[in-house]
N, C-alpha and C positions, 0 to 999 in steps of 0.2 A: 733865408731858408724857404725852400719852395713849399707849396701847399701840401704836397704829398707827405713831406717830412713833418709839416706842422700838425697834421691830423693823426700822427702815430700815437698809439696807446703806450703806456709805460712798459708793458711786457714786450712789445715790439722793439722799442728802443733798447731795452736791456738785451734782448736776443741779438740785435744787430751788433752790439758791443761784444757779446759773448762770441759771436762768429769771428770778429776781429781777433780776439784773444786766442782763438784756436789756430789761427794762421801762424806760420813760422817763416814767412818770407820777408821779414823786416829785420834790420840789424840795429841793436841798441848802440848808442854812442859809447866809446870806451872811456871818454873823459868824465861823463856823468853816467855812472853805472845804471843800467836798466832804463835809461831815459829813451823815450820814443817821441817822434814828431806828432803834434796834434792833428796834422792833416790826415792821419790814418783813421781818426775817429769818424764814425758814421754820423754823429751829431755833436754839437758843442758839449764840452765837458759839463757845464752846468745843467744842461738838459738831461744828460745821462745820469749825473749825480741825483737829480731830482726824481727821475724815473726809478732808480734803484731805491731811494728812500721811500717812495710810495709803495713799492713792492715789499720792502722790509716792514712797513707798518701793518701789512696784512698777512705776512708769511709766518706760519706757526711751526712748520717743519724745521727741525734743527739743522739738518744737512743742507737744505736749500738756503736757509738763512746764512749759514757759514759761507756758502758760495757767493751769495749776494754781498755779504760784508767784505769778503776778500776782493771782489770786483770793485766795490766802493773805494777800497784802499788803493787798488792797482791803478785806478783812474789817474791818480796824481803823478804817475810816472810819465805822463804825456806833457811835454814842454813845447813852447812855441817853436814853430818850424825854423824861424830865424836862429834861435839859440841852438837848436839841434844841429842845423846845418853848419853853423860856425864851429861848434864843438866837435862834430863828427869829422869835418874836413880838416880841422887843425890836428886832431888826433891821428887821422889817417896819414897825413903828411909826415908825421914823426915816425910812424910805424913802417912806412914804405922805403925810406932812404937807408942805404947801406954802404955807399961808396965813400971814400975819403972826402971828396968834394961835398957830398951830402952832409957828412958829419961837420964840416966847417960851416956850412949853411945853417945847420942845426944850432951850432954854438952861437952864431950871430943872431939867432932868433930867441935866445934865452931871455932877454928883457921882455920881448913880446910874450913869451911863454909865461913869465911871472904875472903879467897883466891878465892873461887868459886864465891862469890858475886862480887868481882872485875872483874872476867872474864865475868860473866853474864852482868854486867854493860857495859863492853867494847863491847860485842856483840850487846847489845841493842843500844849503841851509833852508831855503824857501821850501824845497820838497820835504825836508824833515819836519819843518813847522806845519806844513799842510797835512802831513800824515798824522801828526799829533792832534790837529784840529779834527780831521776826519774820524779818528778813533773816538774822540769825545762826542762827535755827532752820532756815531754808532751806539755809544753808551746811552745817549739820550733816547735814541730810537728804541733801544732795548727796554729802557725804563718805561717808556710810553706803553710798550706791549706787556709790561708786568714781568719782564724777564731779568735775569741777573745781568749786571753790566760788567761782569768779569770778562775781559777779552783775551784771556790766556789761551783760549782754543783757536785763536786766529794765528795764521802763519806769521812768524817773525822772520824778517830778512835783513 
């Protein structure tokens, strides 16, 4: 990480992440719903997560806390670029073919598709486990602030 990024304050890091979330020029993988490549992130995931946590520890406004908490959860939609590219290109190849020859080729790829499905399922499982962990971290941050740890007000997807 260059020195300019190293000296960023938590608010600047979170604002850079928020700017990314407002863009609409990226395409989630169809195989892993809502997954995005980590290379889009302006900082490493752990740095963004830490910056959001620091802001949550001092934020008292309920609406701003909710936005920060949702951003904290959304961060886990970013997967490694290698996985994203593999899933995205595999998914795209299945969506684009429509001729009889393409269908035969698809049928020949079924064993490969099964292996890919297992890998996709493993990635989704990790994402779900990470979301549960992130929700527990948010509960802990709320308890530190003396707030209710009921997360029913966060968007469920």
